N, C-alpha and C positions, 0 to 999 in steps of 0.2 A: 603676376605683375601688381595688381592692386590687392589690398588686404581684404580679408573676410569682413572686417568692420566697414570698409569702404563699400563693399557690395551691399551689405545690409543698409548702409546709409543711403545709397542710391535707391534701393527698393523702397525704403521707408519714405523718402522724399517723394517718389513717384506716387505712392499710395496716398499720402497726405494731399498731394496736388490733385489727384484724381477725384477727391471729395470737395474740392474748392468751390465748385459751382453750387453744391448743395449747402454750403455754409456750415458744414459740420466741423466741430472741434473733436479731435480724436484723443483717446487716452493711450498710455503706453501699452497697456495690455492688448488693446485692439490692434495697434500697429504691429506689435511683436508677433501676434498670432497671424496676421495677414502676410508678413514678410518671412515667416518661418525662422524667427530669431529668438534667442533667450531674452526674457523681459529685462533683466538687469543690464545686459549688454546693450539692448535697444535703448534703454534709458540714458546710458552714457553717450551713445551715438547721437541721440536726439538733443542732448545738452550741447554737444559740439556744434550741431547744425543750427541750433537756436542762437548760440553765441556768435556764430559767423553769419547770422541773418539770412540763412538759406530757408529756414522755416521759422515760424513764430509760435510762441507759447503764451498762454494766459493762465495764471494761477487762479484757484478758487473753485467753487462748486459748478460754475458754468465754463470752466477753463478747459484747456487741452491744447493740442497741437493743430495748427492750421497753416495755410499758405496764403499770402496776399497776392494781388494781381501782379505787382512788379516782380515778385519772386519767381513767378512762372517763366519770366523772360531770362532768368539766369542760365548760363550754360552748365552742363553736368560737370565740367572741369572744376567749378567752384566747390562741389561736394568732395571731389577727389583731393583738391588742395587743402580743404578744411580737415579732412581725416588723415590722409596719407602724406600730404605735401607733394610738391612737384618733383622731388628727387626720383620718384618711381619712373619718370620718363628719361632718366639718365643712367639708370642702373644697368649693369651687365646682365645679360641673359643667363650666364652661368654663375653669377654671384661673385665674380672677381672684382677686387678693389681697384686694380690698375688697368682695367680694360678701357681702350680708347681707339680712335681711328689710327693712331700711330703705333699702338700696342694692343691689337685686337685679339679677342678670344676666337675660337673656331666658329662661334655662332654670331659674332659681332654684326656682320653686314645683314644677315637675314633677320636677326632680332631687332635691329635698328629700324628696319622697314615696318615690321609689325608694331613696334612701340610708337613710331611716328604716326602710323595710321590710327592707332587707338587714341593718341593725343588729339589728332585732328577731329575724330568723331566726338570726343568729349567736349572739345572747344566749339564745335558747330552744331550741337544738339542741345536744345533747351529742355528744362524740366517740364514746361508746358507741353512741348511736342510729345514727350514720352507719356505724360498723363493722358493726353488725348488718344494716343494709341491704345492705352488700357481701357479708357472709357468707350472706345469704339468696338472693343471686343476682339481686336486683332492681335493684341499682345497681352502677356500675363506677367505678374510679379510673384506669383505663388507657385510652389511646387505642386505637381499632381500627386494625389495620394490614392493608391489603388486599394 
């Protein structure tokens, strides 16, 4: 449903937000390593997030990516909208172009329920809430490596 870029963007934003209280500005290399994403891909995603004011960047020797207090209150849907757009919440589960309530695919009704639930979760969950879960140690944004 959402792209790999969007998943990386959400993880990167949560990571940056989780460091907000420490006042740390993070570089692309550290963010990419933490979210298990390629550096160049992470850089492009961070540019989009900065352009859409989801995270903030500062250039120069003391620069990096960080998040401001007001940005913690943004819902996760802002990240999805910035990277993938809102059309992902109207797409057919089977990829048909003509799928609708009047011309449904075999998965239409079930997929719509799941899609609407995900939209609701993204609209009603803030970046700050997710960062707090990571900081409390109950949630993780990095894959386990054995």
